[in-house]
C-alpha distance (Angstrom), angle and dihedral (degrees) to the residues before:
residue distance angle dihedral
M1 . . .
R2 3.78 . .
K3 3.72 131.0 .
T4 3.75 137.4 165.2
M5 3.84 114.5 -114.4
P6 3.84 120.0 -144.5
P7 3.74 109.4 -102.4
A8 3.81 93.4 -110.9
A9 3.76 93.2 53.2
V10 3.83 98.2 89.1
V11 3.81 106.7 24.0
P12 3.81 127.6 38.0
P13 3.87 115.2 -101.6
S14 3.77 117.2 -101.2
S15 3.78 90.9 -95.3
Q16 3.83 87.3 68.1
R17 3.75 100.4 30.6
E18 3.70 116.7 33.8
N19 3.87 114.4 -127.6
S20 3.71 94.4 -5.9
S21 3.81 133.0 116.6
L22 3.82 139.2 139.6
T23 3.79 115.8 -127.7
G24 3.73 132.2 -172.0
A25 3.76 93.5 12.3
V26 3.74 112.8 -179.2
V27 3.88 117.7 -169.5
S28 3.77 121.1 -159.2
R29 3.89 126.9 -174.4
L30 3.82 106.2 -137.3
D31 3.75 111.8 -138.9
D32 3.81 107.1 160.6
D33 3.74 112.5 -13.1
I34 3.78 142.0 15.0
D35 3.81 132.2 -130.3
C36 3.85 106.8 -164.8
T37 3.73 143.6 132.6
S38 3.82 96.9 -140.8
E39 3.75 115.1 91.2
K40 3.81 90.0 -161.7
V41 3.76 90.3 54.4
R42 3.86 90.7 48.8
Y43 3.77 90.8 46.8
M44 3.76 94.0 53.1
F45 3.79 93.3 46.8
E46 3.76 94.7 48.8
W47 3.88 90.4 48.9
W48 3.75 92.1 48.5
R49 3.81 93.7 46.9
R50 3.84 90.4 52.5
A51 3.76 91.8 47.8
A52 3.79 97.1 42.5
G53 3.66 102.3 68.1
G54 3.84 93.4 -169.7
L55 3.88 94.7 -43.4
P56 3.76 132.1 61.6
P57 3.77 108.1 -83.3
Y58 3.74 122.3 -114.2
W59 3.85 114.4 -94.2
S60 3.86 87.4 -125.9
Q61 3.85 88.0 67.0
F62 3.85 92.1 65.8
D63 3.79 117.8 78.6
I64 3.79 111.3 -178.9
T65 3.80 91.6 -153.4
D66 3.90 88.5 65.3
H67 3.81 88.3 60.4
P68 3.91 109.4 52.7
S69 3.78 94.6 154.1
I70 3.84 92.6 67.7
I71 3.78 103.9 33.9
A72 3.79 96.3 105.1
S73 3.83 92.5 49.6
V74 3.83 98.7 48.1
F75 3.76 128.1 110.2
L76 3.80 127.2 179.1
V77 3.81 127.0 -157.7
K78 3.76 122.0 -176.4
R79 3.81 127.7 -160.1
L80 3.76 109.6 -122.7
A81 3.78 93.7 -178.9
A82 3.84 137.3 -26.6
R83 3.83 107.2 -43.6
S84 3.81 92.5 -0.8
W85 3.84 120.3 108.6
F86 3.80 134.0 175.8
F87 3.80 128.8 -158.2
T88 3.77 106.1 -132.7
L89 3.86 102.1 168.1
K90 3.75 136.7 25.0
G91 3.74 122.4 176.4
E92 3.84 123.4 -138.7
E93 3.90 93.7 -95.5
V94 3.81 89.3 48.1
H95 3.79 91.2 52.1
A96 3.89 89.4 48.4
L97 3.86 90.9 55.8
F98 3.88 96.1 36.9
P99 3.86 110.6 26.6
S100 3.75 111.9 -149.9
A101 3.82 92.8 -127.2
K102 3.77 88.9 60.4
T103 3.87 102.6 41.6
P104 3.82 127.1 57.7
D105 3.85 123.8 -114.6
S106 3.77 91.9 -137.6
I107 3.78 137.4 28.3
D108 3.75 133.4 -171.7
G109 3.82 140.4 175.1
K110 3.85 91.9 -105.3
S111 3.79 92.8 68.9
D112 3.78 120.7 115.3
S113 3.81 88.3 -137.9
R114 3.76 117.1 102.3
W115 3.72 88.5 -153.1
A116 3.85 93.0 57.0
K117 3.81 92.8 46.6
D118 3.77 91.7 50.4
L119 3.73 93.1 46.7
V120 3.81 90.9 49.0
D121 3.74 90.7 50.0
Y122 3.81 89.6 50.9
Y123 3.76 93.9 50.3
E124 3.81 91.1 46.8
E125 3.84 88.1 53.7
V126 3.86 91.9 48.7
A127 3.83 87.7 50.8
A128 3.87 95.4 43.3
T129 3.82 95.3 49.2
G130 3.85 93.0 43.2
R131 3.88 86.1 -143.2
C132 3.74 132.3 117.9
H133 3.84 116.1 -107.6
M134 3.78 126.1 -155.0
V135 3.83 125.1 -149.4
R136 3.77 125.7 -161.1
G137 3.74 121.9 -175.5
T138 3.74 150.3 117.7
I139 3.80 124.1 -88.1
T140 3.82 122.0 -161.2
G141 3.74 103.8 -136.7
L142 3.73 129.9 -140.9
Y143 3.87 93.0 -88.8
G144 3.81 95.2 42.7
E145 3.80 96.0 -95.1
E146 3.82 118.2 141.9
I147 3.79 113.8 -120.8
D148 3.87 118.7 -166.1
I149 3.82 107.8 -151.8
E150 3.81 139.3 -177.9
S151 3.70 121.1 -162.2
I152 3.83 137.5 173.0
D153 3.74 129.1 -151.9
C154 3.82 114.8 -156.2
P155 3.86 120.9 -169.5
F156 3.78 121.3 -136.4
R157 3.81 132.9 -174.2
E158 3.78 120.7 -123.3
G159 3.72 108.7 -157.9
D160 3.76 123.3 -43.4
F161 3.82 99.7 -67.6
G162 3.82 100.6 87.7
R163 3.75 95.9 -93.9
M164 3.78 116.2 147.1
A165 3.78 140.2 -163.9
I166 3.72 127.1 -169.6
L167 3.77 118.9 -150.0
G168 3.82 113.3 -160.0
V169 3.80 135.5 -171.3
I170 3.75 122.3 -161.9
E171 3.72 128.8 -173.6
K172 3.76 138.0 -179.0
I173 3.75 111.7 -118.4
A174 3.90 99.7 179.2
V175 3.73 138.7 -5.7
R176 3.87 124.1 -152.5
P177 3.83 121.6 -173.6
K178 3.75 121.8 -114.0
Q179 3.87 111.2 -78.9
A180 3.80 112.4 -115.6
T181 3.79 114.6 -118.6
A182 3.75 118.9 -135.9
């Protein structure tokens, strides 16, 4: 399953995050295989698929210290309640792409922000399908450079009460300098 996500769905609009946007985002639900450039994204998907056994694995099955090659690229969001998510972990590379001062720690469906509503809808879809989803797109960086990214969002169960967590991995694929304007 592949669909195009509106540009504001993954990254806040420029009114919330200066000089930053995601364009051309394509989201794919990953059922059996993965077609990606990022070795980190591939690694996470393959680990998740082995651990899943048909259902999202339990969060307790994942120990970050067993996966040093992806630590800097990892982010974790946990569902606090229906349509309410909290970012609990962001690796160094995630901070470089999405500085904490410019991105919220929590999002919910009650926000006035289109970006937050779209991201909540996306996380709810990942949780409901119980399948990893991959995103490809281009981020405009803090200095106007264009950064092609690939990321994966993998659902995990937390206990037996319907709580969910999503572990993501994001990686830069290419960086192009800001185009000079005439």
